mmCIF file of the N, C-alpha and C atoms, coordinates in Angstrom:
data_MODEL
# 
_entry.id   MODEL 
# 
loop_
_atom_site.group_PDB 
_atom_site.id 
_atom_site.type_symbol 
_atom_site.label_atom_id 
_atom_site.label_alt_id 
_atom_site.label_comp_id 
_atom_site.label_asym_id 
_atom_site.label_entity_id 
_atom_site.label_seq_id 
_atom_site.pdbx_PDB_ins_code 
_atom_site.Cartn_x 
_atom_site.Cartn_y 
_atom_site.Cartn_z 
_atom_site.occupancy 
_atom_site.B_iso_or_equiv 
_atom_site.pdbx_formal_charge 
_atom_site.auth_seq_id 
_atom_site.auth_comp_id 
_atom_site.auth_asym_id 
_atom_site.auth_atom_id 
_atom_site.pdbx_PDB_model_num 
ATOM 1   N N  . CYS A 1 1  ? 0.848   -1.178 0.000   1.00 0.00 ? 1  CYS A N  1 
ATOM 2   C CA . CYS A 1 1  ? 0.000   0.000  0.000   1.00 0.00 ? 1  CYS A CA 1 
ATOM 3   C C  . CYS A 1 1  ? 0.897   1.247  0.000   1.00 0.00 ? 1  CYS A C  1 
ATOM 4   N N  . ARG A 1 2  ? 0.588   2.163  -0.887  1.00 0.00 ? 2  ARG A N  1 
ATOM 5   C CA . ARG A 1 2  ? 1.338   3.416  -0.944  1.00 0.00 ? 2  ARG A CA 1 
ATOM 6   C C  . ARG A 1 2  ? 0.658   4.445  -0.036  1.00 0.00 ? 2  ARG A C  1 
ATOM 7   N N  . PRO A 1 3  ? 1.423   5.375  0.498   1.00 0.00 ? 3  PRO A N  1 
ATOM 8   C CA . PRO A 1 3  ? 0.821   6.376  1.390   1.00 0.00 ? 3  PRO A CA 1 
ATOM 9   C C  . PRO A 1 3  ? -0.336  7.143  0.742   1.00 0.00 ? 3  PRO A C  1 
ATOM 10  N N  . GLY A 1 4  ? -0.234  7.440  -0.529  1.00 0.00 ? 4  GLY A N  1 
ATOM 11  C CA . GLY A 1 4  ? -1.289  8.181  -1.206  1.00 0.00 ? 4  GLY A CA 1 
ATOM 12  C C  . GLY A 1 4  ? -2.573  7.397  -1.386  1.00 0.00 ? 4  GLY A C  1 
ATOM 13  N N  . ASP A 1 5  ? -2.494  6.079  -1.258  1.00 0.00 ? 5  ASP A N  1 
ATOM 14  C CA . ASP A 1 5  ? -3.683  5.243  -1.425  1.00 0.00 ? 5  ASP A CA 1 
ATOM 15  C C  . ASP A 1 5  ? -4.682  5.407  -0.284  1.00 0.00 ? 5  ASP A C  1 
ATOM 16  N N  . VAL A 1 6  ? -4.217  5.827  0.875   1.00 0.00 ? 6  VAL A N  1 
ATOM 17  C CA . VAL A 1 6  ? -5.109  5.946  2.031   1.00 0.00 ? 6  VAL A CA 1 
ATOM 18  C C  . VAL A 1 6  ? -5.653  7.370  2.217   1.00 0.00 ? 6  VAL A C  1 
ATOM 19  N N  . LEU A 1 7  ? -5.222  8.306  1.384   1.00 0.00 ? 7  LEU A N  1 
ATOM 20  C CA . LEU A 1 7  ? -5.720  9.674  1.468   1.00 0.00 ? 7  LEU A CA 1 
ATOM 21  C C  . LEU A 1 7  ? -7.066  9.790  0.770   1.00 0.00 ? 7  LEU A C  1 
ATOM 22  N N  . SER A 1 8  ? -7.919  10.613 1.322   1.00 0.00 ? 8  SER A N  1 
ATOM 23  C CA . SER A 1 8  ? -9.210  10.835 0.668   1.00 0.00 ? 8  SER A CA 1 
ATOM 24  C C  . SER A 1 8  ? -9.037  11.889 -0.429  1.00 0.00 ? 8  SER A C  1 
ATOM 25  N N  . PRO A 1 9  ? -9.804  11.790 -1.509  1.00 0.00 ? 9  PRO A N  1 
ATOM 26  C CA . PRO A 1 9  ? -9.717  12.788 -2.579  1.00 0.00 ? 9  PRO A CA 1 
ATOM 27  C C  . PRO A 1 9  ? -10.168 14.156 -2.072  1.00 0.00 ? 9  PRO A C  1 
ATOM 28  N N  . GLU A 1 10 ? -9.420  15.193 -2.424  1.00 0.00 ? 10 GLU A N  1 
ATOM 29  C CA . GLU A 1 10 ? -9.737  16.524 -1.922  1.00 0.00 ? 10 GLU A CA 1 
ATOM 30  C C  . GLU A 1 10 ? -10.035 17.536 -3.018  1.00 0.00 ? 10 GLU A C  1 
ATOM 31  N N  . MET A 1 11 ? -9.909  17.147 -4.271  1.00 0.00 ? 11 MET A N  1 
ATOM 32  C CA . MET A 1 11 ? -10.090 18.115 -5.352  1.00 0.00 ? 11 MET A CA 1 
ATOM 33  C C  . MET A 1 11 ? -11.518 18.653 -5.410  1.00 0.00 ? 11 MET A C  1 
ATOM 34  N N  . ASP A 1 12 ? -12.507 17.821 -5.120  1.00 0.00 ? 12 ASP A N  1 
ATOM 35  C CA . ASP A 1 12 ? -13.891 18.311 -5.120  1.00 0.00 ? 12 ASP A CA 1 
ATOM 36  C C  . ASP A 1 12 ? -14.091 19.383 -4.057  1.00 0.00 ? 12 ASP A C  1 
ATOM 37  N N  . LYS A 1 13 ? -13.469 19.202 -2.897  1.00 0.00 ? 13 LYS A N  1 
ATOM 38  C CA . LYS A 1 13 ? -13.556 20.204 -1.824  1.00 0.00 ? 13 LYS A CA 1 
ATOM 39  C C  . LYS A 1 13 ? -12.863 21.494 -2.249  1.00 0.00 ? 13 LYS A C  1 
ATOM 40  N N  . VAL A 1 14 ? -11.720 21.367 -2.903  1.00 0.00 ? 14 VAL A N  1 
ATOM 41  C CA . VAL A 1 14 ? -10.992 22.541 -3.390  1.00 0.00 ? 14 VAL A CA 1 
ATOM 42  C C  . VAL A 1 14 ? -11.850 23.301 -4.398  1.00 0.00 ? 14 VAL A C  1 
ATOM 43  N N  . LYS A 1 15 ? -12.511 22.586 -5.286  1.00 0.00 ? 15 LYS A N  1 
ATOM 44  C CA . LYS A 1 15 ? -13.352 23.232 -6.299  1.00 0.00 ? 15 LYS A CA 1 
ATOM 45  C C  . LYS A 1 15 ? -14.485 24.024 -5.658  1.00 0.00 ? 15 LYS A C  1 
ATOM 46  N N  . THR A 1 16 ? -15.118 23.469 -4.630  1.00 0.00 ? 16 THR A N  1 
ATOM 47  C CA . THR A 1 16 ? -16.215 24.188 -3.977  1.00 0.00 ? 16 THR A CA 1 
ATOM 48  C C  . THR A 1 16 ? -15.696 25.346 -3.130  1.00 0.00 ? 16 THR A C  1 
ATOM 49  N N  . ASP A 1 17 ? -14.540 25.158 -2.478  1.00 0.00 ? 17 ASP A N  1 
ATOM 50  C CA . ASP A 1 17 ? -13.977 26.217 -1.637  1.00 0.00 ? 17 ASP A CA 1 
ATOM 51  C C  . ASP A 1 17 ? -13.489 27.413 -2.453  1.00 0.00 ? 17 ASP A C  1 
ATOM 52  N N  . THR A 1 18 ? -13.075 27.188 -3.687  1.00 0.00 ? 18 THR A N  1 
ATOM 53  C CA . THR A 1 18 ? -12.510 28.256 -4.506  1.00 0.00 ? 18 THR A CA 1 
ATOM 54  C C  . THR A 1 18 ? -13.443 28.676 -5.638  1.00 0.00 ? 18 THR A C  1 
ATOM 55  N N  . ALA A 1 19 ? -14.706 28.294 -5.554  1.00 0.00 ? 19 ALA A N  1 
ATOM 56  C CA . ALA A 1 19 ? -15.652 28.551 -6.646  1.00 0.00 ? 19 ALA A CA 1 
ATOM 57  C C  . ALA A 1 19 ? -15.783 30.037 -6.979  1.00 0.00 ? 19 ALA A C  1 
ATOM 58  N N  . GLY A 1 20 ? -15.761 30.902 -6.002  1.00 0.00 ? 20 GLY A N  1 
ATOM 59  C CA . GLY A 1 20 ? -15.913 32.325 -6.265  1.00 0.00 ? 20 GLY A CA 1 
ATOM 60  C C  . GLY A 1 20 ? -14.641 33.023 -6.685  1.00 0.00 ? 20 GLY A C  1 
ATOM 61  N N  . VAL A 1 21 ? -13.510 32.355 -6.551  1.00 0.00 ? 21 VAL A N  1 
ATOM 62  C CA . VAL A 1 21 ? -12.223 32.984 -6.818  1.00 0.00 ? 21 VAL A CA 1 
ATOM 63  C C  . VAL A 1 21 ? -11.543 32.382 -8.040  1.00 0.00 ? 21 VAL A C  1 
ATOM 64  N N  . ALA A 1 22 ? -11.320 31.091 -8.004  1.00 0.00 ? 22 ALA A N  1 
ATOM 65  C CA . ALA A 1 22 ? -10.552 30.410 -9.048  1.00 0.00 ? 22 ALA A CA 1 
ATOM 66  C C  . ALA A 1 22 ? -11.444 30.025 -10.221 1.00 0.00 ? 22 ALA A C  1 
ATOM 67  N N  . GLN A 1 23 ? -10.946 30.284 -11.431 1.00 0.00 ? 23 GLN A N  1 
ATOM 68  C CA . GLN A 1 23 ? -11.710 29.943 -12.623 1.00 0.00 ? 23 GLN A CA 1 
ATOM 69  C C  . GLN A 1 23 ? -11.075 28.806 -13.412 1.00 0.00 ? 23 GLN A C  1 
ATOM 70  N N  . SER A 1 24 ? -9.830  28.490 -13.127 1.00 0.00 ? 24 SER A N  1 
ATOM 71  C CA . SER A 1 24 ? -9.160  27.401 -13.832 1.00 0.00 ? 24 SER A CA 1 
ATOM 72  C C  . SER A 1 24 ? -8.622  26.399 -12.814 1.00 0.00 ? 24 SER A C  1 
ATOM 73  N N  . GLU A 1 25 ? -8.268  25.233 -13.310 1.00 0.00 ? 25 GLU A N  1 
ATOM 74  C CA . GLU A 1 25 ? -7.695  24.220 -12.424 1.00 0.00 ? 25 GLU A CA 1 
ATOM 75  C C  . GLU A 1 25 ? -6.367  24.700 -11.845 1.00 0.00 ? 25 GLU A C  1 
ATOM 76  N N  . GLU A 1 26 ? -5.613  25.456 -12.636 1.00 0.00 ? 26 GLU A N  1 
ATOM 77  C CA . GLU A 1 26 ? -4.342  26.004 -12.161 1.00 0.00 ? 26 GLU A CA 1 
ATOM 78  C C  . GLU A 1 26 ? -4.570  26.935 -10.966 1.00 0.00 ? 26 GLU A C  1 
ATOM 79  N N  . GLU A 1 27 ? -5.558  27.805 -11.063 1.00 0.00 ? 27 GLU A N  1 
ATOM 80  C CA . GLU A 1 27 ? -5.869  28.711 -9.960  1.00 0.00 ? 27 GLU A CA 1 
ATOM 81  C C  . GLU A 1 27 ? -6.376  27.948 -8.745  1.00 0.00 ? 27 GLU A C  1 
ATOM 82  N N  . GLN A 1 28 ? -7.135  26.886 -8.966  1.00 0.00 ? 28 GLN A N  1 
ATOM 83  C CA . GLN A 1 28 ? -7.604  26.054 -7.858  1.00 0.00 ? 28 GLN A CA 1 
ATOM 84  C C  . GLN A 1 28 ? -6.422  25.426 -7.129  1.00 0.00 ? 28 GLN A C  1 
ATOM 85  N N  . LEU A 1 29 ? -5.439  24.951 -7.880  1.00 0.00 ? 29 LEU A N  1 
ATOM 86  C CA . LEU A 1 29 ? -4.262  24.340 -7.263  1.00 0.00 ? 29 LEU A CA 1 
ATOM 87  C C  . LEU A 1 29 ? -3.443  25.364 -6.491  1.00 0.00 ? 29 LEU A C  1 
ATOM 88  N N  . ILE A 1 30 ? -3.330  26.582 -7.035  1.00 0.00 ? 30 ILE A N  1 
ATOM 89  C CA . ILE A 1 30 ? -2.613  27.643 -6.325  1.00 0.00 ? 30 ILE A CA 1 
ATOM 90  C C  . ILE A 1 30 ? -3.286  27.912 -4.979  1.00 0.00 ? 30 ILE A C  1 
ATOM 91  N N  . CYS A 1 31 ? -4.603  28.006 -4.987  1.00 0.00 ? 31 CYS A N  1 
ATOM 92  C CA . CYS A 1 31 ? -5.349  28.252 -3.747  1.00 0.00 ? 31 CYS A CA 1 
ATOM 93  C C  . CYS A 1 31 ? -5.239  27.078 -2.781  1.00 0.00 ? 31 CYS A C  1 
ATOM 94  N N  . ALA A 1 32 ? -5.168  25.858 -3.306  1.00 0.00 ? 32 ALA A N  1 
ATOM 95  C CA . ALA A 1 32 ? -5.062  24.680 -2.443  1.00 0.00 ? 32 ALA A CA 1 
ATOM 96  C C  . ALA A 1 32 ? -3.682  24.581 -1.808  1.00 0.00 ? 32 ALA A C  1 
ATOM 97  N N  . LEU A 1 33 ? -2.646  24.868 -2.574  1.00 0.00 ? 33 LEU A N  1 
ATOM 98  C CA . LEU A 1 33 ? -1.282  24.747 -2.058  1.00 0.00 ? 33 LEU A CA 1 
ATOM 99  C C  . LEU A 1 33 ? -0.907  25.894 -1.129  1.00 0.00 ? 33 LEU A C  1 
ATOM 100 N N  . PHE A 1 34 ? -1.437  27.085 -1.413  1.00 0.00 ? 34 PHE A N  1 
ATOM 101 C CA . PHE A 1 34 ? -1.126  28.275 -0.622  1.00 0.00 ? 34 PHE A CA 1 
ATOM 102 C C  . PHE A 1 34 ? -2.443  28.943 -0.221  1.00 0.00 ? 34 PHE A C  1 
ATOM 103 N N  . PRO A 1 35 ? -3.112  28.423 0.813   1.00 0.00 ? 35 PRO A N  1 
ATOM 104 C CA . PRO A 1 35 ? -4.474  28.863 1.141   1.00 0.00 ? 35 PRO A CA 1 
ATOM 105 C C  . PRO A 1 35 ? -4.651  30.373 1.314   1.00 0.00 ? 35 PRO A C  1 
ATOM 106 N N  . GLN A 1 36 ? -3.747  31.049 1.984   1.00 0.00 ? 36 GLN A N  1 
ATOM 107 C CA . GLN A 1 36 ? -3.938  32.475 2.219   1.00 0.00 ? 36 GLN A CA 1 
ATOM 108 C C  . GLN A 1 36 ? -3.338  33.316 1.102   1.00 0.00 ? 36 GLN A C  1 
ATOM 109 N N  . SER A 1 37 ? -2.060  33.149 0.870   1.00 0.00 ? 37 SER A N  1 
ATOM 110 C CA . SER A 1 37 ? -1.406  33.973 -0.143  1.00 0.00 ? 37 SER A CA 1 
ATOM 111 C C  . SER A 1 37 ? -1.849  33.592 -1.549  1.00 0.00 ? 37 SER A C  1 
ATOM 112 N N  . GLY A 1 38 ? -2.183  32.341 -1.773  1.00 0.00 ? 38 GLY A N  1 
ATOM 113 C CA . GLY A 1 38 ? -2.634  31.910 -3.093  1.00 0.00 ? 38 GLY A CA 1 
ATOM 114 C C  . GLY A 1 38 ? -3.950  32.546 -3.477  1.00 0.00 ? 38 GLY A C  1 
ATOM 115 N N  . ARG A 1 39 ? -4.863  32.588 -2.543  1.00 0.00 ? 39 ARG A N  1 
ATOM 116 C CA . ARG A 1 39 ? -6.171  33.215 -2.803  1.00 0.00 ? 39 ARG A CA 1 
ATOM 117 C C  . ARG A 1 39 ? -5.990  34.706 -3.086  1.00 0.00 ? 39 ARG A C  1 
ATOM 118 N N  . GLN A 1 40 ? -5.136  35.371 -2.307  1.00 0.00 ? 40 GLN A N  1 
ATOM 119 C CA . GLN A 1 40 ? -4.872  36.791 -2.536  1.00 0.00 ? 40 GLN A CA 1 
ATOM 120 C C  . GLN A 1 40 ? -4.238  37.010 -3.904  1.00 0.00 ? 40 GLN A C  1 
ATOM 121 N N  . TYR A 1 41 ? -3.293  36.142 -4.259  1.00 0.00 ? 41 TYR A N  1 
ATOM 122 C CA . TYR A 1 41 ? -2.632  36.252 -5.557  1.00 0.00 ? 41 TYR A CA 1 
ATOM 123 C C  . TYR A 1 41 ? -3.639  36.109 -6.696  1.00 0.00 ? 41 TYR A C  1 
ATOM 124 N N  . VAL A 1 42 ? -4.487  35.105 -6.614  1.00 0.00 ? 42 VAL A N  1 
ATOM 125 C CA . VAL A 1 42 ? -5.464  34.866 -7.680  1.00 0.00 ? 42 VAL A CA 1 
ATOM 126 C C  . VAL A 1 42 ? -6.423  36.049 -7.795  1.00 0.00 ? 42 VAL A C  1 
ATOM 127 N N  . GLU A 1 43 ? -6.875  36.585 -6.671  1.00 0.00 ? 43 GLU A N  1 
ATOM 128 C CA . GLU A 1 43 ? -7.785  37.731 -6.709  1.00 0.00 ? 43 GLU A CA 1 
ATOM 129 C C  . GLU A 1 43 ? -7.111  38.948 -7.332  1.00 0.00 ? 43 GLU A C  1 
ATOM 130 N N  . LYS A 1 44 ? -5.864  39.231 -6.941  1.00 0.00 ? 44 LYS A N  1 
ATOM 131 C CA . LYS A 1 44 ? -5.143  40.378 -7.501  1.00 0.00 ? 44 LYS A CA 1 
ATOM 132 C C  . LYS A 1 44 ? -4.844  40.158 -8.978  1.00 0.00 ? 44 LYS A C  1 
ATOM 133 N N  . HIS A 1 45 ? -4.440  38.958 -9.323  1.00 0.00 ? 45 HIS A N  1 
ATOM 134 C CA . HIS A 1 45 ? -4.130  38.637 -10.713 1.00 0.00 ? 45 HIS A CA 1 
ATOM 135 C C  . HIS A 1 45 ? -5.374  38.796 -11.587 1.00 0.00 ? 45 HIS A C  1 
ATOM 136 N N  . ARG A 1 46 ? -6.518  38.417 -11.068 1.00 0.00 ? 46 ARG A N  1 
ATOM 137 C CA . ARG A 1 46 ? -7.776  38.525 -11.801 1.00 0.00 ? 46 ARG A CA 1 
ATOM 138 C C  . ARG A 1 46 ? -8.135  39.998 -12.032 1.00 0.00 ? 46 ARG A C  1 
ATOM 139 N N  . ASN A 1 47 ? -7.749  40.870 -11.091 1.00 0.00 ? 47 ASN A N  1 
ATOM 140 C CA . ASN A 1 47 ? -8.064  42.295 -11.206 1.00 0.00 ? 47 ASN A CA 1 
ATOM 141 C C  . ASN A 1 47 ? -7.030  43.075 -12.005 1.00 0.00 ? 47 ASN A C  1 
ATOM 142 N N  . GLY A 1 48 ? -6.051  42.391 -12.578 1.00 0.00 ? 48 GLY A N  1 
ATOM 143 C CA . GLY A 1 48 ? -5.086  43.050 -13.442 1.00 0.00 ? 48 GLY A CA 1 
ATOM 144 C C  . GLY A 1 48 ? -3.747  43.350 -12.807 1.00 0.00 ? 48 GLY A C  1 
ATOM 145 N N  . ALA A 1 49 ? -3.583  43.128 -11.534 1.00 0.00 ? 49 ALA A N  1 
ATOM 146 C CA . ALA A 1 49 ? -2.290  43.344 -10.883 1.00 0.00 ? 49 ALA A CA 1 
ATOM 147 C C  . ALA A 1 49 ? -1.392  42.149 -11.153 1.00 0.00 ? 49 ALA A C  1 
ATOM 148 N N  . THR A 1 50 ? -0.091  42.381 -11.122 1.00 0.00 ? 50 THR A N  1 
ATOM 149 C CA . THR A 1 50 ? 0.842   41.267 -11.350 1.00 0.00 ? 50 THR A CA 1 
ATOM 150 C C  . THR A 1 50 ? 1.588   40.911 -10.112 1.00 0.00 ? 50 THR A C  1 
# 
């Protein structure tokens, strides 16, 4: 058994948690990996800031 085999799938939760912010799978992953700064980055990036 590999360690990843016992983990529950979390992508569906990420999709619902980031529904108002992330529009692509890439943005969803950014928000999942970096919950606070990732969400801020995606919001600023969406508004035209770099």
